[in-house]
PyMOL Python script that loads the backbone (N, CA, C, O; Angstrom):
from pymol import cmd

cmd.read_pdbstr("""\
ATOM      1  N   MET A   1     -21.678  -9.469  18.225  1.00  0.00           N
ATOM      2  CA  MET A   1     -21.372 -10.169  17.249  1.00  0.00           C
ATOM      3  C   MET A   1     -20.566 -11.404  18.045  1.00  0.00           C
ATOM      4  O   MET A   1     -19.502 -11.140  18.604  1.00  0.00           O
ATOM      5  N   THR A   2     -21.053 -12.617  18.071  1.00  0.00           N
ATOM      6  CA  THR A   2     -19.929 -13.416  18.633  1.00  0.00           C
ATOM      7  C   THR A   2     -18.834 -14.233  17.832  1.00  0.00           C
ATOM      8  O   THR A   2     -19.014 -14.452  16.634  1.00  0.00           O
ATOM      9  N   ASN A   3     -17.970 -14.578  18.331  1.00  0.00           N
ATOM     10  CA  ASN A   3     -17.098 -15.470  17.132  1.00  0.00           C
ATOM     11  C   ASN A   3     -16.472 -14.470  16.298  1.00  0.00           C
ATOM     12  O   ASN A   3     -15.733 -15.015  15.478  1.00  0.00           O
ATOM     13  N   GLY A   4     -16.493 -13.056  16.186  1.00  0.00           N
ATOM     14  CA  GLY A   4     -16.236 -12.114  15.168  1.00  0.00           C
ATOM     15  C   GLY A   4     -14.641 -12.099  15.317  1.00  0.00           C
ATOM     16  O   GLY A   4     -13.915 -12.750  16.068  1.00  0.00           O
ATOM     17  N   ARG A   5     -14.343 -11.142  14.352  1.00  0.00           N
ATOM     18  CA  ARG A   5     -12.941 -10.532  14.484  1.00  0.00           C
ATOM     19  C   ARG A   5     -12.993  -9.265  13.527  1.00  0.00           C
ATOM     20  O   ARG A   5     -13.588  -9.127  12.458  1.00  0.00           O
ATOM     21  N   ALA A   6     -12.124  -8.312  14.292  1.00  0.00           N
ATOM     22  CA  ALA A   6     -11.741  -7.056  13.330  1.00  0.00           C
ATOM     23  C   ALA A   6     -10.538  -6.734  13.027  1.00  0.00           C
ATOM     24  O   ALA A   6      -9.576  -7.136  13.682  1.00  0.00           O
ATOM     25  N   LEU A   7     -10.437  -5.984  12.019  1.00  0.00           N
ATOM     26  CA  LEU A   7      -9.363  -5.711  11.380  1.00  0.00           C
ATOM     27  C   LEU A   7      -9.252  -4.147  11.451  1.00  0.00           C
ATOM     28  O   LEU A   7     -10.069  -3.450  10.848  1.00  0.00           O
ATOM     29  N   LEU A   8      -8.189  -3.575  12.227  1.00  0.00           N
ATOM     30  CA  LEU A   8      -8.251  -2.067  12.288  1.00  0.00           C
ATOM     31  C   LEU A   8      -7.114  -1.715  11.635  1.00  0.00           C
ATOM     32  O   LEU A   8      -6.097  -2.075  12.228  1.00  0.00           O
ATOM     33  N   ALA A   9      -6.930  -1.104  10.565  1.00  0.00           N
ATOM     34  CA  ALA A   9      -5.543  -0.779   9.714  1.00  0.00           C
ATOM     35  C   ALA A   9      -5.061   0.752   9.526  1.00  0.00           C
ATOM     36  O   ALA A   9      -5.651   1.472   8.720  1.00  0.00           O
ATOM     37  N   ARG A  10      -4.267   1.104  10.085  1.00  0.00           N
ATOM     38  CA  ARG A  10      -3.659   2.233  10.732  1.00  0.00           C
ATOM     39  C   ARG A  10      -2.516   2.651   9.268  1.00  0.00           C
ATOM     40  O   ARG A  10      -1.453   2.098   8.987  1.00  0.00           O
ATOM     41  N   THR A  11      -3.084   3.596   8.673  1.00  0.00           N
ATOM     42  CA  THR A  11      -1.667   4.052   7.689  1.00  0.00           C
ATOM     43  C   THR A  11      -1.085   5.078   7.556  1.00  0.00           C
ATOM     44  O   THR A  11      -1.641   5.938   6.872  1.00  0.00           O
ATOM     45  N   LYS A  12      -0.105   5.297   7.998  1.00  0.00           N
ATOM     46  CA  LYS A  12       0.650   6.957   8.438  1.00  0.00           C
ATOM     47  C   LYS A  12       1.196   7.115   6.976  1.00  0.00           C
ATOM     48  O   LYS A  12       1.617   6.090   6.440  1.00  0.00           O
ATOM     49  N   LEU A  13       1.242   8.579   6.105  1.00  0.00           N
ATOM     50  CA  LEU A  13       1.698   8.486   5.100  1.00  0.00           C
ATOM     51  C   LEU A  13       1.888  10.238   5.418  1.00  0.00           C
ATOM     52  O   LEU A  13       1.503  10.929   6.361  1.00  0.00           O
ATOM     53  N   THR A  14       2.605  10.545   4.258  1.00  0.00           N
ATOM     54  CA  THR A  14       3.373  12.155   4.415  1.00  0.00           C
ATOM     55  C   THR A  14       2.266  12.764   2.957  1.00  0.00           C
ATOM     56  O   THR A  14       2.192  12.172   1.880  1.00  0.00           O
ATOM     57  N   ALA A  15       1.641  13.825   3.249  1.00  0.00           N
ATOM     58  CA  ALA A  15       1.076  14.543   1.655  1.00  0.00           C
ATOM     59  C   ALA A  15       2.148  15.053   1.095  1.00  0.00           C
ATOM     60  O   ALA A  15       3.251  14.823   1.592  1.00  0.00           O
ATOM     61  N   PRO A  16       2.040  15.671   0.203  1.00  0.00           N
ATOM     62  CA  PRO A  16       2.499  16.077  -0.872  1.00  0.00           C
ATOM     63  C   PRO A  16       3.277  17.355  -0.414  1.00  0.00           C
ATOM     64  O   PRO A  16       4.342  17.708  -0.922  1.00  0.00           O
ATOM     65  N   ASP A  17       2.618  18.027   0.622  1.00  0.00           N
ATOM     66  CA  ASP A  17       2.911  19.417   1.199  1.00  0.00           C
ATOM     67  C   ASP A  17       3.725  18.845   2.581  1.00  0.00           C
ATOM     68  O   ASP A  17       4.468  19.749   2.964  1.00  0.00           O
ATOM     69  N   GLY A  18       3.814  17.888   3.280  1.00  0.00           N
ATOM     70  CA  GLY A  18       4.865  17.639   3.805  1.00  0.00           C
ATOM     71  C   GLY A  18       4.174  17.170   5.063  1.00  0.00           C
ATOM     72  O   GLY A  18       4.715  16.591   6.005  1.00  0.00           O
ATOM     73  N   THR A  19       2.632  17.572   4.920  1.00  0.00           N
ATOM     74  CA  THR A  19       1.708  17.379   6.247  1.00  0.00           C
ATOM     75  C   THR A  19       1.707  15.603   6.493  1.00  0.00           C
ATOM     76  O   THR A  19       1.552  14.776   5.594  1.00  0.00           O
ATOM     77  N   PRO A  20       1.960  15.258   8.199  1.00  0.00           N
ATOM     78  CA  PRO A  20       1.407  13.612   8.180  1.00  0.00           C
ATOM     79  C   PRO A  20      -0.026  13.642   8.039  1.00  0.00           C
ATOM     80  O   PRO A  20      -0.843  14.497   8.383  1.00  0.00           O
ATOM     81  N   GLN A  21      -0.141  12.695   7.547  1.00  0.00           N
ATOM     82  CA  GLN A  21      -1.465  12.048   7.569  1.00  0.00           C
ATOM     83  C   GLN A  21      -1.723  10.507   8.082  1.00  0.00           C
ATOM     84  O   GLN A  21      -1.056   9.524   7.759  1.00  0.00           O
ATOM     85  N   VAL A  22      -2.825  10.545   8.936  1.00  0.00           N
ATOM     86  CA  VAL A  22      -2.981   8.736   9.438  1.00  0.00           C
ATOM     87  C   VAL A  22      -4.663   8.494   8.954  1.00  0.00           C
ATOM     88  O   VAL A  22      -5.600   9.276   9.119  1.00  0.00           O
ATOM     89  N   HIS A  23      -4.672   7.214   8.346  1.00  0.00           N
ATOM     90  CA  HIS A  23      -5.503   6.856   7.773  1.00  0.00           C
ATOM     91  C   HIS A  23      -6.155   5.822   8.666  1.00  0.00           C
ATOM     92  O   HIS A  23      -5.300   5.084   9.154  1.00  0.00           O
ATOM     93  N   LEU A  24      -7.188   5.575   8.979  1.00  0.00           N
ATOM     94  CA  LEU A  24      -7.840   4.439   9.949  1.00  0.00           C
ATOM     95  C   LEU A  24      -8.699   3.759   9.177  1.00  0.00           C
ATOM     96  O   LEU A  24      -9.360   4.426   8.382  1.00  0.00           O
ATOM     97  N   LYS A  25      -8.884   2.385   9.220  1.00  0.00           N
ATOM     98  CA  LYS A  25      -9.982   1.762   8.516  1.00  0.00           C
ATOM     99  C   LYS A  25     -10.362   0.098   9.397  1.00  0.00           C
ATOM    100  O   LYS A  25      -9.614  -0.878   9.353  1.00  0.00           O
ATOM    101  N   LEU A  26     -11.306   0.143   9.925  1.00  0.00           N
ATOM    102  CA  LEU A  26     -11.825  -0.846  10.189  1.00  0.00           C
ATOM    103  C   LEU A  26     -13.023  -1.680   9.667  1.00  0.00           C
ATOM    104  O   LEU A  26     -14.166  -1.358   9.341  1.00  0.00           O
ATOM    105  N   VAL A  27     -12.404  -2.793   9.700  1.00  0.00           N
ATOM    106  CA  VAL A  27     -13.251  -3.949   9.014  1.00  0.00           C
ATOM    107  C   VAL A  27     -13.565  -5.262   9.716  1.00  0.00           C
ATOM    108  O   VAL A  27     -12.702  -6.062  10.078  1.00  0.00           O
ATOM    109  N   PHE A  28     -14.880  -5.414   9.876  1.00  0.00           N
ATOM    110  CA  PHE A  28     -15.548  -6.284  10.322  1.00  0.00           C
ATOM    111  C   PHE A  28     -14.860  -7.879   9.701  1.00  0.00           C
ATOM    112  O   PHE A  28     -14.982  -7.722   8.486  1.00  0.00           O
ATOM    113  N   LEU A  29     -14.395  -8.905   9.851  1.00  0.00           N
ATOM    114  CA  LEU A  29     -14.139  -9.932   9.266  1.00  0.00           C
ATOM    115  C   LEU A  29     -15.151 -11.338   9.685  1.00  0.00           C
ATOM    116  O   LEU A  29     -15.556 -11.538  10.830  1.00  0.00           O
ATOM    117  N   ASN A  30     -15.390 -12.059   8.737  1.00  0.00           N
ATOM    118  CA  ASN A  30     -15.938 -13.353   8.809  1.00  0.00           C
ATOM    119  C   ASN A  30     -15.167 -14.650   9.633  1.00  0.00           C
ATOM    120  O   ASN A  30     -14.112 -15.071   9.158  1.00  0.00           O
ATOM    121  N   PRO A  31     -15.590 -15.119  10.579  1.00  0.00           N
ATOM    122  CA  PRO A  31     -14.641 -16.272  11.546  1.00  0.00           C
ATOM    123  C   PRO A  31     -13.879 -16.999  10.406  1.00  0.00           C
ATOM    124  O   PRO A  31     -12.698 -17.266  10.633  1.00  0.00           O
ATOM    125  N   THR A  32     -14.340 -17.308   9.360  1.00  0.00           N
ATOM    126  CA  THR A  32     -13.633 -17.898   8.214  1.00  0.00           C
ATOM    127  C   THR A  32     -12.603 -17.225   7.414  1.00  0.00           C
ATOM    128  O   THR A  32     -11.780 -17.885   6.781  1.00  0.00           O
ATOM    129  N   THR A  33     -12.609 -15.845   7.412  1.00  0.00           N
ATOM    130  CA  THR A  33     -11.590 -15.197   6.426  1.00  0.00           C
ATOM    131  C   THR A  33     -10.317 -15.778   6.609  1.00  0.00           C
ATOM    132  O   THR A  33      -9.820 -16.053   7.701  1.00  0.00           O
ATOM    133  N   GLU A  34      -9.803 -15.956   5.488  1.00  0.00           N
ATOM    134  CA  GLU A  34      -8.349 -16.536   5.499  1.00  0.00           C
ATOM    135  C   GLU A  34      -7.527 -15.726   5.356  1.00  0.00           C
ATOM    136  O   GLU A  34      -8.030 -14.753   4.795  1.00  0.00           O
ATOM    137  N   GLN A  35      -6.320 -15.561   5.599  1.00  0.00           N
ATOM    138  CA  GLN A  35      -4.791 -15.005   5.751  1.00  0.00           C
ATOM    139  C   GLN A  35      -4.508 -14.392   4.346  1.00  0.00           C
ATOM    140  O   GLN A  35      -4.024 -13.264   4.258  1.00  0.00           O
ATOM    141  N   HIS A  36      -4.797 -15.101   3.304  1.00  0.00           N
ATOM    142  CA  HIS A  36      -4.798 -14.386   2.384  1.00  0.00           C
ATOM    143  C   HIS A  36      -5.944 -13.251   1.751  1.00  0.00           C
ATOM    144  O   HIS A  36      -5.605 -12.384   0.946  1.00  0.00           O
ATOM    145  N   GLU A  37      -6.759 -13.343   2.042  1.00  0.00           N
ATOM    146  CA  GLU A  37      -8.080 -12.467   2.158  1.00  0.00           C
ATOM    147  C   GLU A  37      -7.714 -11.189   3.154  1.00  0.00           C
ATOM    148  O   GLU A  37      -8.112 -10.077   2.808  1.00  0.00           O
ATOM    149  N   ILE A  38      -6.984 -11.329   4.345  1.00  0.00           N
ATOM    150  CA  ILE A  38      -6.662 -10.107   5.100  1.00  0.00           C
ATOM    151  C   ILE A  38      -5.581  -9.890   4.671  1.00  0.00           C
ATOM    152  O   ILE A  38      -5.445  -8.674   4.810  1.00  0.00           O
ATOM    153  N   ASP A  39      -4.467 -10.391   4.111  1.00  0.00           N
ATOM    154  CA  ASP A  39      -3.570  -9.719   2.965  1.00  0.00           C
ATOM    155  C   ASP A  39      -4.185  -8.814   2.001  1.00  0.00           C
ATOM    156  O   ASP A  39      -3.922  -7.631   2.216  1.00  0.00           O
ATOM    157  N   ALA A  40      -4.881  -9.034   1.065  1.00  0.00           N
ATOM    158  CA  ALA A  40      -5.482  -8.564   0.113  1.00  0.00           C
ATOM    159  C   ALA A  40      -6.197  -7.091   0.433  1.00  0.00           C
ATOM    160  O   ALA A  40      -6.179  -6.084  -0.276  1.00  0.00           O
ATOM    161  N   LEU A  41      -6.738  -7.260   1.536  1.00  0.00           N
ATOM    162  CA  LEU A  41      -7.605  -6.107   2.127  1.00  0.00           C
ATOM    163  C   LEU A  41      -6.624  -4.872   2.736  1.00  0.00           C
ATOM    164  O   LEU A  41      -6.782  -3.659   2.603  1.00  0.00           O
ATOM    165  N   LEU A  42      -5.575  -5.590   3.436  1.00  0.00           N
ATOM    166  CA  LEU A  42      -4.516  -4.527   3.935  1.00  0.00           C
ATOM    167  C   LEU A  42      -4.073  -3.959   2.622  1.00  0.00           C
ATOM    168  O   LEU A  42      -4.267  -2.757   2.437  1.00  0.00           O
ATOM    169  N   THR A  43      -3.429  -4.764   1.572  1.00  0.00           N
ATOM    170  CA  THR A  43      -3.047  -4.144   0.660  1.00  0.00           C
ATOM    171  C   THR A  43      -4.070  -2.837   0.260  1.00  0.00           C
ATOM    172  O   THR A  43      -3.758  -1.660   0.442  1.00  0.00           O
ATOM    173  N   ASP A  44      -5.318  -3.286  -0.307  1.00  0.00           N
ATOM    174  CA  ASP A  44      -6.162  -2.458  -0.565  1.00  0.00           C
ATOM    175  C   ASP A  44      -6.320  -0.987   0.262  1.00  0.00           C
ATOM    176  O   ASP A  44      -6.132   0.076  -0.330  1.00  0.00           O
ATOM    177  N   ILE A  45      -6.545  -1.022   1.148  1.00  0.00           N
ATOM    178  CA  ILE A  45      -6.626  -0.166   2.623  1.00  0.00           C
ATOM    179  C   ILE A  45      -5.204   0.895   2.276  1.00  0.00           C
ATOM    180  O   ILE A  45      -5.154   2.113   2.449  1.00  0.00           O
ATOM    181  N   THR A  46      -4.322   0.161   1.842  1.00  0.00           N
ATOM    182  CA  THR A  46      -2.871   1.022   1.838  1.00  0.00           C
ATOM    183  C   THR A  46      -2.805   1.845   0.855  1.00  0.00           C
ATOM    184  O   THR A  46      -2.376   2.987   1.024  1.00  0.00           O
ATOM    185  N   THR A  47      -3.356   1.250  -0.717  1.00  0.00           N
ATOM    186  CA  THR A  47      -3.665   1.401  -1.700  1.00  0.00           C
ATOM    187  C   THR A  47      -4.455   2.960  -1.621  1.00  0.00           C
ATOM    188  O   THR A  47      -3.881   4.020  -1.871  1.00  0.00           O
ATOM    189  N   THR A  48      -5.695   2.846  -1.273  1.00  0.00           N
ATOM    190  CA  THR A  48      -6.780   3.645  -1.089  1.00  0.00           C
ATOM    191  C   THR A  48      -6.263   4.867  -0.387  1.00  0.00           C
ATOM    192  O   THR A  48      -6.569   6.007  -0.738  1.00  0.00           O
ATOM    193  N   ALA A  49      -5.377   4.554   0.733  1.00  0.00           N
ATOM    194  CA  ALA A  49      -4.878   5.540   1.554  1.00  0.00           C
ATOM    195  C   ALA A  49      -3.921   6.295   0.990  1.00  0.00           C
ATOM    196  O   ALA A  49      -4.065   7.510   1.131  1.00  0.00           O
ATOM    197  N   GLN A  50      -2.896   5.883   0.337  1.00  0.00           N
ATOM    198  CA  GLN A  50      -1.972   6.222  -0.479  1.00  0.00           C
ATOM    199  C   GLN A  50      -2.784   7.444  -1.469  1.00  0.00           C
ATOM    200  O   GLN A  50      -2.496   8.639  -1.390  1.00  0.00           O
ATOM    201  N   GLN A  51      -3.920   6.846  -2.467  1.00  0.00           N
ATOM    202  CA  GLN A  51      -4.479   7.855  -3.403  1.00  0.00           C
ATOM    203  C   GLN A  51      -5.068   8.712  -2.660  1.00  0.00           C
ATOM    204  O   GLN A  51      -4.699   9.811  -3.075  1.00  0.00           O
ATOM    205  N   ARG A  52      -5.837   8.858  -1.720  1.00  0.00           N
ATOM    206  CA  ARG A  52      -5.997   9.972  -1.021  1.00  0.00           C
ATOM    207  C   ARG A  52      -5.231  11.040  -0.498  1.00  0.00           C
ATOM    208  O   ARG A  52      -5.445  12.235  -0.294  1.00  0.00           O
ATOM    209  N   THR A  53      -4.161  10.177  -0.321  1.00  0.00           N
ATOM    210  CA  THR A  53      -3.144  11.378   0.434  1.00  0.00           C
ATOM    211  C   THR A  53      -2.669  12.285  -0.891  1.00  0.00           C
ATOM    212  O   THR A  53      -2.692  13.516  -0.911  1.00  0.00           O
ATOM    213  N   THR A  54      -2.331  11.616  -1.751  1.00  0.00           N
ATOM    214  CA  THR A  54      -1.711  12.370  -2.974  1.00  0.00           C
ATOM    215  C   THR A  54      -2.797  13.197  -3.883  1.00  0.00           C
ATOM    216  O   THR A  54      -2.579  14.137  -4.647  1.00  0.00           O
ATOM    217  N   THR A  55      -3.851  12.649  -3.609  1.00  0.00           N
ATOM    218  CA  THR A  55      -4.963  13.363  -4.311  1.00  0.00           C
ATOM    219  C   THR A  55      -5.441  14.818  -3.535  1.00  0.00           C
ATOM    220  O   THR A  55      -5.717  14.717  -2.339  1.00  0.00           O
ATOM    221  N   LYS A  56      -5.528  15.942  -4.072  1.00  0.00           N
ATOM    222  CA  LYS A  56      -6.129  17.342  -3.465  1.00  0.00           C
ATOM    223  C   LYS A  56      -7.609  17.114  -3.561  1.00  0.00           C
ATOM    224  O   LYS A  56      -8.180  16.655  -4.550  1.00  0.00           O
ATOM    225  N   HIS A  57      -8.099  17.430  -2.584  1.00  0.00           N
ATOM    226  CA  HIS A  57      -9.893  17.649  -2.199  1.00  0.00           C
ATOM    227  C   HIS A  57     -10.396  19.171  -2.606  1.00  0.00           C
ATOM    228  O   HIS A  57     -11.567  19.504  -2.421  1.00  0.00           O
TER     229      HIS A  57
END
""", "prot")
cmd.dss("prot")
cmd.show_as("cartoon", "prot")
cmd.util.cbc("prot")
cmd.orient("prot")
């Protein structure tokens, strides 16, 4: 991929039982991706990680 950018988001959370959890997500960005789109992605990634941490599997 040329002229590409990627966003690696690392979210460190604590599960209800006190266990630390780290969630990683890699997103490949378009060269024209704007900052507000990146901010929205980060918010979505954080929300998803929090939901996975608080939900029992």
